[in-house]
Structures are given as C-alpha cells and as structure tokens.
N, C-alpha and C positions, 0 to 999 in steps of 0.2 A: 600462493605461488602463481595460481591461476589469475588473480587480480592483477599481478603486475605484467603478466603476458596481455591481457586484456588492455591494460593501460598504455603499454607500449604500442599495440595495435591501433588503438584510438589515436595517439600522437602521431603515428606514421601516416594514417588515413587524414588527419588534419594537415600535415605538411604537404601531402600529395595534392589535396584540395586547394590549399593555398598556391601552391606552384601552378595548378591549373588555372586558377583565377588570374594570376599574373600572366601566364602565357596568353590567355584570352584577351588579356588588356592590351598586351602588346600587339596581338593579331588585329584587335579592333583599331589600334593606331594605324597600322599598316593598311587595313581596309579603307579607312577614311581618305586615304590618298588614292584610292583605286577608281580608275574611270568606269568599270563595270559596276559600281555600287551606286544606288539611287541617292540623290541629294539628301532626302531626308534620314536615310540610313547613314550616311556620311557624317551628317550633323550629330547624330545620336552616337555614333561610333566614336567621333572625335571629343564629344563632351564627355563621354563614359571613361574613354581612355584617359584623357586629360586629368580627370579627377582621381582615376585610380592609379595613375603613374606619378602624379603630383606629390610633393613632400608636404603641401598644405592641405589640411583636413577641414571638413565641417566642424567636427569636434575634434580638439588637439588630442593627440595620443597620450600626453602626459597626465590627463585626467583619468584617475583608476576607473576602470571598468568602462565607462561611458566613452573613453577616447577610442576604443575599438569597436564600439557599436556601429558605427557608420560603415565600417569595412566588413563586419560580419551580418549586418542586417540590410543595410541600404545598397551596397555595392553588388552583391551577387545577382539580386533581381534585375538591376539596371544593366549589368553586363549580359544576362540572358535576354533581355528585351533587345538590345543593340545587336546580339549575335542572331536573333530572329529576323531583324531586318536586313542583313546582309545576305546576298545569295549563298546558298550552302557550299557550291563549289568554290567560290571566291574566299569564304571563310576558312575551309579546308586548308586551301593554298596557303593562307596567310598564317594560319595556326602552324603548320609545318615550317614555314620561315621563322616564325617566333621561336619554336623549338629549336632550330638550328642556332638561332641567334643566342639563345640561353646556354647552349653547350660550348660557345666560344669562350676561350679563356679572358679574364679581365685584364686590361692593359694596365700596368702598374705605372707606366710612364704618363698614362692619362690620369690617373687617380693622383700621382705626384703633381702634375701640372694644375689640376683643379685645387688641390690643396694649396700649392704655392700661391694661385692667384687669390684665393680667400686669405692666406696669411698676409699678402702684400696689401690687400684692401684693408684688413684690420690694422696693420701698421700704419698706412696712410691716414685712416681715420684717427688713430691715436695721436699721431704727429700734428694732425690739423687741429684737434680738440685740445691738446695738452697745453698749448700756449693760452687759448682762450679761457681755459679752466683756471689758470694761475691768476688771471686778472681779477 
C-alpha cells in the first residue's frame, strides 16, 4: 500500500514539475519581448521558449524513450540558463503573467477554428492531388 502512495506522490511531483517548466517557457517568451531585458537574454529566452513551445522537436516524440529525452535532459538546463540571464524582478512579473494565462479557460471557438482551417487545407490538398494522381 505504501508503494502506491509513493508512486502517486512521484507522479504528482512530475506533473507539477512539467507544469512549472511550461510556465517558465511561457514566461521566457514574454520576457523576450520586454525592453528591460538585455539583448543577449532576449535572444536566449526567445530561442529556448521557441524550442520549448514548438511542436517540432530535435528528437521526435514518437520514438520510444528517446523522443522525450530532449524535454527531460536538454530543456530544463536551457530554461534555467535563460532564466538566470533575465533580471529576477522581470522574470517574476512574467511568471505571474504566465500563471494567469494558464488559468484562463481554453477557447473552444478558437480550437474549432484552427481545426476547421486544418481540415480545409487537407481537403484542398486532396482536391488538388486527386486529379493528378488519376493520370
């Protein structure tokens, strides 16, 4: 019984850590646009935030085990380095803004619109390719 409690605690800590990483990535994206941040810190913050928030990975996630290594091994030290370059008071302000943004509800209309755009693009591509493939 104690091992399942320990497992649940480990999973909760892991989820909390992952949420913190995502919050810091969003805060770095905000800091990259702040005029109080030095240019080198803006560059580092923008690069790290772009990689952390991008759906494109160095190692694709569908590769078993290796796919998540970049998020687990590479990303945390890069985020910590970028955070150290940003002035602490600026980073604290952007972390608070990132946490407020995380608590906002997700727009279903926005999700539906993006999904509709992807479906229209797929249909247009199929329509364009279909006559060419029949020849």
